[in-house]
N, C-alpha and C positions, 0 to 999 in steps of 0.2 A: 707452141709449148703448153698453152692455156686450154688447147683442147684435147690434149691427152690424161690433164688433172678431173680425176673424178669428183668433181665439187657434190653433183648430186646424189652419187654415193656413200657420200662422207657425210653430207647431210642428211641424209637416212640412217647411216650409223648412230648418229649423235640424236635424231629424235629418239630411235629405237632404245637407246640407253638411257635418254630422259624418259621414256615410256614404263622402262621398267621401273626405274628410281621412284617413279609415282606409283607401281605394285606394292612396290615397298612397303611406302609410307603407309599404306593401310594396316601393316603390321607395327612396323614401328607408331604410328599416332594410334593404337589400340581404337580403330572407329567402330561404330555399331556395325553388326553384323548385314543389315539393309543398306548402307551406306557404303560400308567398306565393298561389296559383292556388287552393288551399283558400278562402282568406279573400278573393279576389275575386270568387270567386261567389258566397260565404255576404251580401256588402255586395251585392253587382248584386241578386241575389234578394231581401234587403231593399230597397233601393231602386226596387225596380221595384214591389213591393208598396205604400211611401209613395205612389209616382205612381200606380198605380191608386188607391188606396182616396183620397186627400186629393185629389189635383189633377183626378184624370178624372174625379171622386166617382161612383165605381162601387157605393157601397154608397145611396145617396140615391137611387135612382130604384126606382118601383113594381116593375120590372121585370128585380131583381136577381138571378133564376135564370137570365131566355139572358143577360143580363153575363158574371158568370159559368161560365157554361158556353160561351161562346165564347172566352173567355180560356182555359179548359180545352184547349179544339179546339186553338187557337192553337200553344200548349203541346208538346201532340199533336205535332203537325205542324214544327213547328221540331225535337223532340227525334230524330223519325222522317227530318226529313234532311238535322242533323248524322250520326245513326249512318251512314248511307244513303250520305254522303259517306266518313266517315271507312273502312268496308267496303270501298269501290270503289277510294281514292285513296293507303290506306296501309294497310290489311292484306292485298293483295295478291289482291282475288278476281279470278279468271278466268276 
């Protein structure tokens, strides 16, 4: 019966809830903009990692390498898109 209880999934869910409460603490404690953004980025990265590994079962398949390669590629595309948007809209590329 112990093998049927999803301990890892429950712990992942609790960690996600804790990270959400920490992120809400940015608003509740009225942190400065710089520290708030840093804390939000850290909690967002940690929560995305937990979601990927625990609930999307990225580490359980036989094809781990291609899954993680696709995630890294998607992150690269996201960063390039964000930096390109900042370059053209905020930093005044003409």
